[in-house]
C-alpha positions as CSV (number, residue, x, y, z in Angstrom):
1,M,15.6,0.7,13.6
2,L,17.6,3.1,15.8
3,Y,17.8,6.8,15.5
4,T,19.9,8.8,18.0
5,T,23.1,10.7,18.2
6,K,24.5,8.4,21.0
7,Y,23.9,4.8,19.9
8,P,25.5,2.7,17.2
9,F,23.3,1.6,14.3
10,L,24.8,-1.8,13.7
11,L,24.8,-5.0,15.7
12,S,28.4,-5.0,16.8
13,T,28.3,-8.7,17.7
14,M,27.6,-9.9,14.2
15,I,30.5,-12.2,13.4
16,V,29.9,-13.6,9.9
17,A,28.4,-10.7,8.0
18,C,30.2,-7.8,6.3
19,F,29.4,-4.4,7.8
20,G,30.0,-0.7,7.5
21,Q,31.8,1.8,9.7
22,L,30.1,2.9,12.9
23,N,29.7,6.7,13.2
24,A,28.0,9.2,15.3
25,K,25.3,11.2,13.4
26,S,27.0,12.2,10.2
27,D,26.8,15.4,8.2
28,M,25.1,13.4,5.4
29,V,22.3,12.4,7.7
30,S,21.8,16.0,8.7
31,A,21.8,17.0,5.1
32,V,19.2,14.5,4.0
33,E,16.8,14.7,7.0
34,P,14.8,17.8,5.8
35,Y,13.9,16.0,2.6
36,V,12.7,12.6,3.9
37,F,10.0,11.2,6.1
38,P,8.6,12.7,8.2
39,A,9.8,16.2,7.3
40,N,9.0,15.9,3.6
41,K,5.3,15.3,4.0
42,P,3.3,18.1,2.4
43,K,0.3,19.5,4.2
44,S,-3.1,18.0,3.4
45,A,-6.6,19.1,4.4
46,A,-8.1,17.5,7.5
47,E,-10.0,14.3,6.7
48,M,-13.7,14.8,6.0
49,I,-16.1,12.3,7.5
50,Y,-19.3,13.1,5.5
51,M,-22.7,13.4,7.2
52,P,-25.4,11.3,5.6
53,D,-26.9,14.3,3.8
54,G,-23.6,15.1,2.1
55,L,-24.1,18.8,3.0
56,S,-21.8,18.8,6.0
57,Y,-18.9,16.8,7.4
58,L,-17.1,16.0,10.6
59,S,-13.4,16.6,11.2
60,L,-11.1,15.8,14.1
61,S,-9.1,18.7,15.6
62,P,-5.3,18.5,15.2
63,D,-4.9,17.9,18.9
64,G,-7.4,15.1,18.9
65,K,-9.5,16.8,21.5
66,N,-12.6,17.7,19.5
67,V,-14.8,16.4,16.7
68,S,-16.7,19.2,15.0
69,R,-19.2,19.5,12.2
70,Y,-18.7,22.0,9.3
71,N,-20.7,23.3,6.4
72,M,-19.5,21.6,3.3
73,E,-19.8,24.5,0.9
74,K,-18.1,27.2,3.0
75,G,-16.3,25.2,5.6
76,E,-18.0,27.2,8.4
77,L,-18.1,25.6,11.9
78,I,-21.7,24.5,12.7
79,E,-21.1,22.8,16.0
80,T,-18.6,20.9,18.1
81,I,-20.2,17.5,18.7
82,L,-17.6,15.8,20.8
83,D,-15.3,17.5,23.3
84,V,-13.2,14.9,25.3
85,T,-13.2,17.2,28.3
86,K,-17.0,17.3,28.5
87,T,-18.3,13.8,27.7
88,R,-20.6,12.0,30.1
89,T,-20.0,8.5,31.6
90,S,-16.4,8.0,30.4
91,K,-13.3,10.2,29.7
92,I,-10.4,9.8,27.4
93,D,-7.4,12.1,26.8
94,K,-7.3,12.1,23.1
95,I,-9.0,10.7,20.0
96,E,-6.8,9.1,17.3
97,G,-9.5,8.5,14.8
98,F,-13.3,7.9,14.4
99,S,-16.0,6.6,12.2
100,L,-19.7,7.6,11.9
101,S,-22.8,5.4,11.8
102,D,-24.9,5.5,8.6
103,N,-27.7,7.4,10.3
104,G,-25.2,10.1,11.6
105,E,-26.2,9.6,15.3
106,K,-23.2,7.8,16.7
107,L,-19.4,7.7,16.5
108,L,-16.9,5.0,17.1
109,V,-13.7,6.7,18.4
110,Y,-10.5,5.0,19.3
111,T,-7.3,5.7,21.3
112,D,-4.2,3.9,22.4
113,S,-3.8,2.1,19.1
114,K,-1.2,-0.7,18.9
115,P,0.1,-1.9,15.5
116,I,-0.3,-5.6,14.6
117,Y,1.2,-5.6,11.1
118,R,2.1,-2.8,8.7
119,N,-1.4,-1.5,8.1
120,S,-3.5,-3.2,10.9
121,F,-3.9,-2.3,14.5
122,K,-6.0,-2.8,17.6
123,A,-7.2,0.0,19.8
124,R,-9.4,1.0,22.7
125,Y,-12.7,1.8,21.0
126,Y,-15.5,3.9,22.5
127,L,-19.1,4.5,21.4
128,F,-20.3,8.1,21.5
129,E,-24.0,9.1,21.3
130,I,-24.0,12.5,19.7
131,K,-27.4,13.8,21.1
132,R,-26.8,12.5,24.7
133,N,-23.1,13.3,24.8
134,I,-22.4,9.8,26.3
135,L,-19.1,8.1,25.8
136,K,-18.8,4.4,26.7
137,P,-16.2,1.7,26.1
138,L,-17.3,-0.5,23.1
139,S,-16.6,-3.7,25.1
140,E,-16.6,-4.5,28.8
141,K,-14.9,-7.8,28.1
142,F,-12.0,-6.8,25.9
143,D,-9.5,-3.9,26.4
144,Y,-8.7,-3.8,22.7
145,Q,-10.7,-4.4,19.6
146,Q,-10.2,-4.5,15.8
147,V,-12.2,-3.3,12.8
148,P,-15.5,-2.4,14.5
149,S,-18.4,-1.8,12.1
150,F,-21.8,-0.2,12.7
151,S,-24.8,-2.1,11.4
152,P,-26.7,-0.1,8.8
153,D,-29.3,1.1,11.3
154,G,-26.6,2.1,13.8
155,R,-28.1,-0.1,16.6
156,M,-25.3,-2.7,16.6
157,V,-21.5,-2.9,16.3
158,A,-19.6,-5.9,15.1
159,F,-16.0,-6.1,16.1
160,A,-13.1,-8.6,16.4
161,A,-11.1,-9.4,19.5
162,E,-8.6,-12.2,20.1
163,N,-9.5,-13.9,16.8
164,N,-13.2,-14.0,17.4
165,L,-16.2,-11.9,16.4
166,Y,-18.6,-10.2,18.7
167,I,-21.7,-8.0,18.3
168,K,-22.5,-5.2,20.7
169,K,-26.3,-4.6,20.8
170,L,-26.5,-1.0,21.7
171,D,-30.2,-1.0,22.6
172,Y,-29.6,-3.6,25.3
173,D,-26.0,-2.8,26.1
174,N,-25.0,-6.4,25.8
175,E,-22.3,-8.3,24.0
176,V,-22.9,-11.4,22.0
177,A,-20.2,-13.9,20.8
178,V,-20.6,-14.7,17.1
179,T,-17.7,-17.1,17.1
180,T,-15.8,-19.0,19.8
181,D,-13.3,-21.1,17.9
182,G,-10.7,-18.3,17.3
183,K,-7.2,-19.2,18.3
184,L,-3.8,-17.5,17.8
185,N,-1.9,-18.9,14.8
186,S,-4.8,-21.2,14.1
187,I,-8.3,-19.7,13.5
188,I,-9.1,-16.1,12.6
189,N,-12.7,-14.9,12.2
190,G,-13.6,-11.7,10.3
191,V,-10.1,-10.3,10.1
192,P,-7.7,-11.2,7.3
193,D,-4.5,-13.1,7.9
194,W,-1.1,-11.5,7.2
195,T,-1.0,-12.5,3.6
196,Y,-4.5,-11.1,2.8
197,Q,-3.7,-7.8,4.6
198,E,-0.4,-7.4,2.7
199,E,-1.3,-8.7,-0.8
200,F,-5.1,-8.2,-1.1
201,A,-5.3,-4.8,0.5
202,T,-8.0,-5.7,3.0
203,L,-8.2,-5.2,6.8
204,S,-11.7,-6.5,7.4
205,S,-13.5,-9.6,6.2
206,M,-17.1,-9.1,7.4
207,S,-20.2,-7.5,5.9
208,W,-23.6,-6.5,7.4
209,A,-26.8,-7.4,5.7
210,P,-28.5,-4.2,4.5
211,D,-31.6,-5.0,6.6
212,N,-29.5,-5.7,9.7
213,S,-30.6,-9.3,9.8
214,A,-27.2,-11.0,9.4
215,L,-23.4,-10.6,9.7
216,C,-21.4,-12.5,7.1
217,Y,-17.6,-13.1,7.5
218,I,-14.7,-15.0,6.3
219,K,-13.0,-17.6,8.5
220,Y,-9.3,-18.2,8.0
221,D,-7.9,-21.5,9.1
222,E,-4.2,-21.0,9.1
223,T,-3.4,-24.1,11.1
224,A,-1.4,-25.6,8.3
225,V,0.5,-22.4,7.4
226,P,4.2,-22.6,8.6
227,V,5.3,-20.3,11.4
228,Y,7.9,-17.6,10.9
229,G,9.6,-15.9,13.8
230,F,12.2,-13.2,14.5
231,P,13.9,-11.8,17.6
232,V,12.8,-8.6,19.3
233,Y,15.5,-6.5,21.0
234,E,15.4,-3.9,23.6
235,G,16.4,-1.3,21.0
236,A,16.6,2.5,21.5
237,C,13.5,3.5,19.5
238,E,10.5,3.0,21.7
239,A,12.8,0.8,23.8
240,K,11.4,-2.6,24.9
241,T,13.0,-2.9,28.4
242,A,11.7,-6.4,28.9
243,Y,14.3,-7.6,26.4
244,A,17.3,-5.7,27.9
245,L,19.2,-8.9,28.6
246,Y,17.5,-11.6,26.5
247,P,15.8,-10.9,23.2
248,G,12.1,-11.7,22.8
249,N,10.5,-13.4,19.8
250,F,7.7,-12.5,17.5
251,S,6.1,-15.3,15.5
252,Y,3.2,-15.5,13.1
253,K,1.9,-17.5,10.2
254,Y,3.6,-16.7,6.9
255,P,3.3,-18.9,3.8
256,V,6.3,-18.6,1.5
257,A,6.0,-19.5,-2.2
258,G,4.7,-23.1,-2.6
259,Q,3.6,-23.5,1.1
260,P,0.1,-24.0,2.4
261,N,-2.2,-20.9,2.6
262,S,-5.0,-20.4,5.1
263,S,-8.1,-22.4,4.2
264,V,-10.9,-19.8,3.8
265,S,-14.7,-20.2,4.1
266,V,-17.7,-17.9,4.3
267,Y,-20.2,-17.9,7.2
268,C,-23.3,-15.9,7.9
269,Y,-24.6,-15.3,11.5
270,N,-28.4,-14.7,11.9
271,I,-29.0,-11.9,14.4
272,D,-32.4,-13.0,15.5
273,N,-31.9,-16.7,16.2
274,R,-28.1,-16.6,16.7
275,T,-27.5,-19.4,14.3
276,T,-24.6,-19.6,11.9
277,K,-24.6,-21.2,8.4
278,K,-21.7,-21.9,6.0
279,V,-22.2,-20.5,2.5
280,A,-21.8,-23.1,-0.1
281,V,-19.1,-21.5,-2.2
282,P,-17.6,-24.1,-4.7
283,T,-14.1,-25.0,-3.5
284,A,-12.8,-26.8,-6.6
285,N,-9.8,-24.8,-7.8
286,M,-10.7,-22.0,-5.3
287,E,-7.8,-20.9,-3.2
288,Y,-8.5,-17.3,-2.2
289,I,-11.6,-15.2,-1.2
290,P,-10.2,-11.6,-1.5
291,R,-13.6,-9.9,-1.0
292,I,-17.2,-10.4,0.3
293,A,-19.9,-7.8,0.4
294,Y,-23.6,-7.5,0.5
295,A,-25.0,-5.8,-2.6
296,Y,-28.2,-3.9,-1.8
297,S,-30.2,-7.0,-0.8
298,P,-30.3,-9.3,2.2
299,E,-30.4,-12.2,-0.2
300,R,-27.4,-11.2,-2.2
301,L,-24.0,-11.7,-0.7
302,M,-21.3,-11.2,-3.3
303,V,-18.3,-13.6,-2.9
304,V,-15.2,-13.0,-5.1
305,T,-12.8,-16.0,-5.5
306,L,-9.4,-16.7,-7.1
307,N,-7.6,-19.9,-7.9
308,R,-4.1,-20.4,-6.6
309,A,-2.4,-19.3,-9.8
310,Q,-4.6,-16.1,-9.7
311,N,-5.4,-16.3,-13.4
312,K,-9.1,-17.1,-12.8
313,M,-11.5,-15.0,-10.9
314,E,-15.1,-16.1,-10.2
315,I,-17.8,-13.9,-8.7
316,Y,-20.7,-15.6,-6.9
317,A,-24.0,-14.3,-5.7
318,A,-25.0,-16.2,-2.6
319,N,-28.2,-16.3,-0.6
320,P,-27.2,-16.4,3.0
321,K,-30.5,-17.9,4.0
322,S,-30.4,-20.9,1.6
323,T,-26.5,-20.8,1.6
324,V,-26.7,-21.5,-2.2
325,A,-24.1,-19.6,-4.3
326,H,-24.6,-19.0,-8.0
327,P,-21.6,-18.1,-10.3
328,I,-22.4,-14.9,-12.2
329,L,-19.0,-13.9,-13.8
330,T,-15.7,-15.5,-14.6
331,E,-12.6,-13.6,-15.6
332,T,-9.5,-15.4,-16.9
333,S,-6.0,-14.3,-17.9
334,D,-3.0,-15.9,-19.7
335,S,-0.9,-14.3,-16.9
336,W,-2.5,-12.9,-13.8
337,I,-5.8,-11.3,-12.9
338,S,-5.2,-7.6,-12.3
339,P,-5.7,-6.9,-8.5
340,S,-7.9,-3.9,-9.4
341,S,-10.4,-6.3,-10.9
342,Y,-11.3,-7.7,-7.5
343,E,-10.1,-5.1,-5.1
344,Q,-12.0,-2.2,-6.6
345,I,-15.4,-3.6,-7.6
346,S,-18.2,-1.0,-7.0
347,W,-21.5,-2.6,-5.9
348,Q,-24.3,-0.4,-6.9
349,P,-28.2,-0.6,-6.6
350,E,-28.8,-1.7,-10.2
351,G,-25.5,-3.6,-10.8
352,F,-21.8,-3.4,-10.3
353,V,-18.8,-1.8,-12.0
354,M,-15.6,-3.7,-12.3
355,Q,-12.2,-3.0,-13.9
356,S,-10.5,-5.3,-16.4
357,P,-7.5,-5.1,-18.7
358,R,-9.0,-7.6,-21.1
359,S,-8.9,-5.2,-24.1
360,G,-5.2,-4.6,-23.6
361,Y,-5.8,-1.6,-21.3
362,N,-7.6,-1.4,-18.0
363,H,-11.2,-0.1,-18.4
364,L,-14.6,0.0,-16.7
365,Y,-17.4,-2.5,-17.3
366,L,-21.0,-2.3,-16.0
367,Y,-22.7,-5.6,-15.2
368,A,-26.2,-6.6,-14.0
369,Y,-26.4,-8.9,-11.0
370,N,-27.2,-11.8,-13.2
371,G,-23.8,-11.5,-14.7
372,T,-24.9,-9.8,-18.0
373,Q,-22.6,-7.1,-19.2
374,Q,-24.6,-4.0,-19.7
375,R,-21.9,-1.9,-21.4
376,Q,-18.3,-0.9,-21.4
377,L,-18.1,2.5,-19.8
378,T,-14.6,3.5,-20.9
379,S,-12.4,2.6,-23.9
380,G,-9.2,3.7,-25.5
381,Q,-5.4,3.2,-25.5
382,W,-5.1,4.3,-21.9
383,N,-5.8,2.9,-18.4
384,V,-8.4,3.6,-15.8
385,T,-6.4,3.8,-12.5
386,A,-9.3,4.5,-10.0
387,Y,-13.1,4.5,-10.0
388,Y,-15.0,6.9,-7.8
389,G,-18.7,6.1,-8.4
390,K,-21.9,7.2,-10.2
391,D,-24.0,10.2,-9.6
392,Q,-27.8,10.5,-9.8
393,S,-27.7,11.5,-13.5
394,G,-25.8,8.4,-14.5
395,N,-22.4,9.9,-14.9
396,H,-19.5,7.7,-13.8
397,Y,-16.3,9.3,-12.4
398,Y,-12.8,7.9,-12.6
399,Q,-9.0,8.6,-12.8
400,S,-7.0,7.6,-15.8
401,T,-3.9,7.9,-18.0
402,S,-5.9,9.4,-20.9
403,S,-3.3,12.2,-21.4
404,G,-0.4,9.8,-21.2
405,P,1.2,7.4,-18.7
406,L,3.0,10.1,-16.8
407,N,-0.2,11.9,-15.9
408,R,-3.4,11.1,-14.0
409,V,-6.6,12.8,-15.1
410,V,-9.9,12.9,-13.2
411,S,-12.9,12.5,-15.7
412,K,-16.5,11.7,-16.0
413,V,-18.3,9.7,-18.7
414,D,-22.0,10.2,-19.2
415,A,-24.7,7.7,-20.3
416,K,-24.0,8.4,-24.0
417,G,-20.2,7.9,-23.6
418,K,-19.2,11.5,-23.7
419,V,-16.1,12.1,-21.6
420,S,-15.4,15.4,-19.7
421,N,-12.3,16.1,-17.7
422,L,-12.5,17.6,-14.2
423,S,-8.8,18.2,-13.9
424,S,-5.9,19.3,-16.1
425,D,-4.4,17.0,-18.6
426,D,-1.0,17.8,-17.2
427,G,0.1,16.5,-13.8
428,T,-1.3,14.0,-11.3
429,A,-4.9,14.5,-10.0
430,S,-7.2,12.4,-7.7
431,A,-10.6,13.0,-6.3
432,S,-12.9,12.1,-3.4
433,F,-16.7,12.5,-3.5
434,S,-19.3,13.3,-0.8
435,P,-22.4,11.1,-0.4
436,G,-24.7,11.6,-3.3
437,M,-21.8,12.9,-5.3
438,L,-22.8,16.5,-4.5
439,F,-19.3,17.7,-3.9
440,Y,-15.8,16.5,-4.6
441,T,-12.3,17.3,-3.5
442,L,-9.7,17.5,-6.2
443,S,-6.1,17.0,-5.2
444,S,-3.4,17.9,-7.8
445,S,0.3,18.4,-8.3
446,D,2.9,18.2,-11.0
447,A,6.7,17.7,-11.0
448,A,7.3,21.4,-10.3
449,T,4.2,22.2,-8.2
450,P,3.4,20.9,-4.6
451,P,0.0,19.5,-4.1
452,S,-3.2,21.5,-3.6
453,Q,-6.7,20.4,-2.6
454,M,-9.8,22.2,-3.9
455,L,-13.4,21.7,-3.1
456,F,-15.9,21.8,-6.1
457,S,-19.6,21.4,-6.5
458,L,-20.6,18.5,-8.8
459,K,-21.3,21.0,-11.6
460,G,-17.6,22.0,-11.4
461,K,-17.9,25.3,-9.5
462,S,-14.8,26.0,-7.4
463,L,-16.0,26.6,-3.9
464,R,-12.8,26.9,-1.8
465,V,-9.2,26.0,-1.3
466,L,-8.7,23.4,1.3
467,E,-4.9,23.3,1.2
468,N,-2.4,25.0,-1.1
469,N,0.9,24.3,0.5
470,D,2.0,27.9,0.0
471,S,5.2,27.5,2.1
472,L,6.2,24.5,0.0
473,R,5.5,26.4,-3.2
474,E,8.1,29.0,-2.1
475,V,10.6,26.2,-1.4
476,A,9.9,24.6,-4.7
477,R,11.1,27.6,-6.7
478,T,14.6,27.0,-5.4
479,L,14.8,23.2,-6.0
480,P,15.9,21.2,-9.1
481,V,13.0,19.9,-11.2
482,K,12.6,16.5,-12.8
483,E,13.3,16.4,-16.6
484,F,11.4,13.7,-18.3
485,F,12.9,11.6,-21.2
486,T,12.6,8.3,-23.0
487,V,15.1,5.7,-23.7
488,L,15.0,2.5,-25.9
489,S,15.8,-0.9,-24.4
490,D,15.6,-3.9,-26.8
491,G,13.6,-1.6,-29.1
492,V,11.0,-0.9,-26.3
493,E,10.5,2.8,-25.3
494,L,10.9,3.4,-21.6
495,N,10.0,6.5,-19.6
496,G,12.4,8.1,-17.2
497,Y,13.4,11.3,-15.4
498,I,16.6,13.1,-14.5
499,I,17.2,15.4,-11.6
500,K,20.4,17.3,-12.3
501,P,22.8,18.4,-9.6
502,V,22.3,21.9,-8.1
503,G,24.5,24.4,-10.0
504,F,24.7,22.1,-13.0
505,D,27.6,22.8,-15.4
506,S,27.4,20.9,-18.7
507,S,31.2,21.0,-19.0
508,R,31.7,18.9,-15.8
509,K,31.3,15.2,-15.3
510,Y,28.8,14.1,-12.6
511,P,28.2,10.8,-10.8
512,V,24.7,9.4,-11.2
513,I,22.5,7.4,-8.8
514,M,19.8,5.4,-10.6
515,W,16.8,4.9,-8.4
516,Q,14.1,2.4,-9.2
517,Y,11.3,0.2,-7.8
518,S,10.6,-1.9,-11.0
519,G,7.9,-4.1,-9.5
520,P,5.0,-5.3,-11.6
521,G,2.3,-2.6,-12.0
522,S,4.3,0.0,-10.1
523,Q,5.2,3.4,-11.4
524,Q,7.9,5.8,-10.3
525,V,8.1,8.0,-13.4
526,L,5.1,10.3,-12.9
527,N,4.4,14.0,-13.3
528,R,3.8,14.6,-9.7
529,W,5.4,16.5,-6.8
530,Q,7.7,14.6,-4.6
531,L,10.2,15.9,-2.1
532,D,12.7,13.2,-1.1
533,W,16.3,12.2,-0.6
534,D,17.0,12.8,-4.3
535,I,17.0,16.6,-3.7
536,A,19.7,16.2,-1.0
537,A,21.6,14.0,-3.5
538,A,21.3,16.8,-6.1
539,M,22.6,19.3,-3.6
540,N,25.6,17.1,-2.9
541,G,26.7,16.8,-6.5
542,F,24.8,13.8,-7.8
543,A,22.4,13.4,-10.7
544,V,19.5,11.2,-10.0
545,V,17.9,9.1,-12.8
546,C,14.8,6.9,-12.6
547,V,13.6,4.7,-15.4
548,D,10.5,2.5,-15.4
549,G,11.4,-0.7,-17.1
550,R,9.2,-3.4,-18.6
551,G,6.7,-4.8,-16.1
552,T,5.8,-1.5,-14.6
553,G,2.4,0.2,-14.7
554,G,0.8,3.0,-16.7
555,R,1.4,1.3,-20.0
556,D,-0.5,-1.4,-21.9
557,R,-1.2,-4.9,-20.5
558,A,1.5,-6.6,-22.7
559,F,4.1,-4.2,-21.4
560,E,3.2,-5.1,-17.8
561,T,2.8,-8.9,-18.2
562,S,6.0,-9.3,-20.2
563,V,7.8,-10.2,-17.0
564,Y,5.4,-13.1,-16.2
565,R,7.2,-16.2,-14.9
566,R,10.6,-14.5,-15.2
567,L,10.8,-11.7,-12.7
568,G,14.0,-9.7,-12.7
569,K,15.1,-10.7,-16.2
570,L,13.7,-7.9,-18.4
571,E,13.8,-5.4,-15.6
572,T,17.6,-6.0,-15.3
573,I,18.1,-5.7,-19.0
574,D,16.2,-2.4,-19.0
575,Q,18.1,-0.9,-16.1
576,I,21.4,-1.8,-17.6
577,N,20.5,-0.4,-21.0
578,A,19.2,2.8,-19.3
579,A,22.5,3.0,-17.4
580,R,24.4,2.7,-20.7
581,Y,22.3,5.5,-22.2
582,V,23.0,7.7,-19.2
583,A,26.7,6.9,-19.4
584,S,26.7,8.2,-23.0
585,L,25.5,11.7,-21.9
586,P,28.4,14.2,-22.2
587,W,28.1,15.4,-18.6
588,V,27.9,12.0,-16.9
589,D,30.9,10.2,-15.4
590,A,30.5,6.8,-17.0
591,D,32.6,5.2,-14.3
592,G,30.5,6.7,-11.5
593,I,27.0,5.3,-12.0
594,G,25.3,3.5,-9.0
595,I,21.9,1.8,-8.6
596,A,19.6,1.7,-5.6
597,G,16.2,0.7,-4.6
598,W,13.9,-0.4,-1.7
599,S,11.9,-3.7,-1.4
600,Y,11.4,-4.8,-5.0
601,G,13.8,-2.0,-5.9
602,G,16.3,-3.5,-3.6
603,Y,15.8,-6.9,-5.2
604,E,16.4,-5.3,-8.6
605,S,19.5,-3.5,-7.4
606,L,21.0,-6.9,-6.4
607,M,19.9,-8.3,-9.8
608,C,21.8,-5.5,-11.5
609,A,24.8,-5.9,-9.2
610,S,24.9,-9.6,-10.0
611,A,24.3,-9.4,-13.8
612,A,26.7,-11.4,-15.9
613,G,28.9,-9.7,-18.4
614,E,30.1,-6.1,-18.4
615,N,28.3,-4.2,-15.7
616,P,27.8,-0.4,-16.0
617,F,27.3,0.0,-12.2
618,A,30.1,1.1,-10.0
619,A,28.2,0.5,-6.8
620,A,24.8,-0.7,-5.6
621,V,22.5,-0.2,-2.6
622,A,19.7,-2.6,-1.7
623,I,17.2,-1.7,1.0
624,A,15.0,-4.5,2.4
625,P,15.5,-6.7,-0.7
626,V,14.0,-10.0,-1.7
627,T,16.9,-12.3,-2.6
628,D,14.9,-15.3,-3.8
629,W,11.2,-15.4,-4.5
630,R,11.1,-18.7,-2.7
631,Y,11.5,-16.6,0.5
632,Y,8.6,-14.4,-0.2
633,D,4.8,-14.9,0.4
634,T,2.6,-17.1,-1.7
635,V,0.2,-14.5,-3.1
636,Y,2.8,-12.1,-4.5
637,S,5.4,-14.6,-5.6
638,E,2.9,-17.0,-7.2
639,R,0.9,-14.3,-8.9
640,Y,3.9,-13.5,-11.1
641,M,5.9,-16.7,-10.9
642,L,3.5,-19.5,-10.2
643,T,4.8,-22.0,-7.5
644,P,8.4,-23.1,-7.4
645,R,7.3,-26.6,-8.4
646,E,5.6,-25.2,-11.5
647,N,8.4,-22.8,-12.5
648,E,11.6,-24.1,-11.0
649,T,13.8,-22.6,-13.7
650,G,12.1,-19.2,-13.4
651,Y,12.8,-19.1,-9.6
652,D,16.4,-20.2,-10.0
653,E,17.2,-17.6,-12.7
654,S,15.4,-14.8,-10.8
655,A,17.2,-15.2,-7.5
656,P,20.2,-12.9,-6.6
657,V,21.4,-15.6,-4.1
658,N,22.2,-17.8,-7.2
659,R,24.2,-15.1,-8.9
660,I,26.8,-14.3,-6.2
661,S,29.8,-15.1,-8.5
662,N,28.9,-12.2,-10.7
663,V,28.9,-9.5,-8.0
664,N,31.9,-7.3,-8.7
665,C,30.9,-3.8,-7.5
666,P,30.8,-2.3,-3.9
667,L,27.5,-3.2,-2.3
668,L,25.5,-1.9,0.6
669,I,22.5,-3.8,2.1
670,M,20.2,-2.3,4.7
671,S,17.3,-4.1,6.5
672,G,15.1,-3.9,9.5
673,T,15.4,-6.8,11.9
674,A,11.6,-6.9,12.5
675,D,10.6,-6.7,8.9
676,D,7.5,-9.0,8.8
677,N,7.1,-8.4,5.0
678,V,10.5,-9.0,3.4
679,H,12.2,-11.0,6.2
680,L,15.7,-10.3,7.3
681,S,16.5,-13.8,6.3
682,N,16.6,-12.6,2.6
683,T,19.5,-10.4,3.5
684,M,21.2,-13.0,5.7
685,E,21.0,-15.7,3.0
686,F,22.5,-13.4,0.4
687,V,25.3,-12.2,2.8
688,A,26.0,-15.8,3.8
689,R,26.7,-16.7,0.2
690,L,28.9,-13.6,-0.2
691,V,30.9,-14.7,2.8
692,S,31.3,-18.2,1.4
693,S,32.5,-16.7,-1.9
694,K,35.0,-14.4,0.0
695,K,33.3,-11.3,-1.2
696,L,32.9,-8.1,0.7
697,C,29.9,-5.8,1.3
698,D,28.7,-3.1,3.6
699,M,25.6,-3.8,5.8
700,M,23.5,-1.8,8.2
701,L,20.8,-3.3,10.3
702,F,17.9,-1.4,12.0
703,P,16.9,-3.2,15.2
704,N,13.1,-3.7,15.7
705,M,12.3,-1.8,12.5
706,D,9.8,-3.1,10.0
707,H,9.8,-2.9,6.2
708,S,9.3,0.9,6.2
709,I,12.3,1.7,8.5
710,N,10.7,5.1,9.4
711,R,10.2,5.3,13.1
712,C,12.3,7.7,15.3
713,G,13.7,9.5,12.3
714,A,15.4,6.4,11.0
715,R,14.5,7.3,7.3
716,G,17.2,10.0,7.5
717,V,19.7,7.4,8.6
718,V,18.8,5.1,5.8
719,Y,19.3,7.7,3.1
720,G,22.2,9.4,4.8
721,K,24.0,6.1,4.9
722,M,23.2,5.5,1.2
723,L,24.5,8.9,0.1
724,D,27.6,8.5,2.3
725,F,28.2,5.1,0.6
726,F,27.8,6.6,-2.9
727,N,30.0,9.5,-2.0
728,K,32.8,7.0,-1.2
729,N,32.3,4.8,-4.2
730,L,31.1,7.0,-7.1
731,K,33.0,10.2,-6.7
732,K,36.6,10.5,-7.8
């Protein structure tokens, strides 16, 4: 991913692929840059790291030089607890982030972070004792560490380094190896492999016993997982000079659909006698362990498992001392288990709260630790979309679609089932709570209003504004606003929005860009503030339309799971029907409708561009697209499609690479060459088949860029190129 006014953006040596014209920085890039990352990010309040009493919090200064404590209610500075210029023993220039021990006496701060995958990193970690003002490296043996975690009493820190786990005992200032078998591309201890990080939304796989007696962790044996590699170039964004003449190579374990996954197992390390025991989790039909966690007892380690098809979840309560694991809950589905069911379980002193769409909508259920359901906390023809916890009075707090799928409402339900809303019914709201649920921050926006963040007491009293984005509010008054609408596809009502061109004249005919993501459970059509490339498009004479087709989220379970085993089929029907509806509008140029998307959205753009029959799209843009689910990872592909062996026809019919003969509109494909998620090979295989069929396309590659293509201002180039392409192919 290159971004500069001097360097070309394409690999000029590519000899078999189709490519676009090389330009210096274009007017379209300049036009789109103010509306895309990083310029489009609204302001947000500084992160609050809550002190144990819940009455004050810590915050890092914008320059990374200080950590200070503030009064929660008024936001007044109480004290600066860490100043990088005044620490004893060690010095660092800047803090990138920090965490706090449960007793509020120590910090873990980090600097010089280095990315591993999209969301994971290693860094130089330091321990800081607040009372003594002492800053020391976490480890004397390793320069970089991952996912360090304080023990509950704050006297130890567990961390990962070079695929092994270690414990730093702070009282004795010594470092103990918990594991020694860690090996690159073979054994990983306590840190998830690539697939777990990407698809199970987890970055750490270890848990401290509440009495500090043990550390339990997941071991990933990825020896049998095939290796994937890609070249690394010198590039111009954060140039890698070591590869100036010869490219390097990055390789890692990546299981595509149907291939072996990491073998996973659970171990517990006893702190006192330094022995390790394997927990006896039944392995029959068990493929994944997406979560482990101690639940308020040193004799109760909760282990959550999934079968390979991900349609059966089992929760076990294990005793780490005896290693015996008892099943307490089984959840099954005729399609797939919703990820929220295992990713968002809330372990509480008296039981646990889990989410399930078993009623047809996603709701909250309270269970005892013996597996007995105590009660269903929420119900109705709407979905719970986040759970925040329970206060001392027994009220449970959550986010939901109770006022319709376009909105997100923050609510509480009391012990009698009475529901009270903490936010407006209209718009998108979310919340975060302090320890003890004494205070909460409410973030809210709607399609016409930039986000604000307000601090409230638990009783609902507004205490202060944390961030209001006043400057953005002034800008918002001059910008076009989303207009929401519905459209029928095969008799099913779909939600959508339109952003009309600036200076809209109903007597004119306008080209349209249809933007979508379309992936299972996703949602683009929301009543929320969003400043992005579509505003630049509207300022350049385009209308932008987005429609959430079948399979997307916010609706009932049947709507979402209708795409099971046949990804791309219903989504393509819905986008084509939506395009035909848009074409019928009197102000739309029916011959000037394009479709675009990123990732799953790029996949769906290719599905639409390669649909058989009369195609309403005059051009298509696919950014970082999947082109065959056989090329994508096991967890995601098989969750919705099963394995290729179990669903060969489904894979064949859902692959754009098998539909090349139907492509009959101008096409632009863009990808990062270092995309560890949707590999560049997806694009290469699609283009190879275009070449063999003597079909043309435009292509733009971003050297050394990952799936996000956002470093060094590259996001402006992505959307600038897209709009330039649509200018040439949709406008008359």
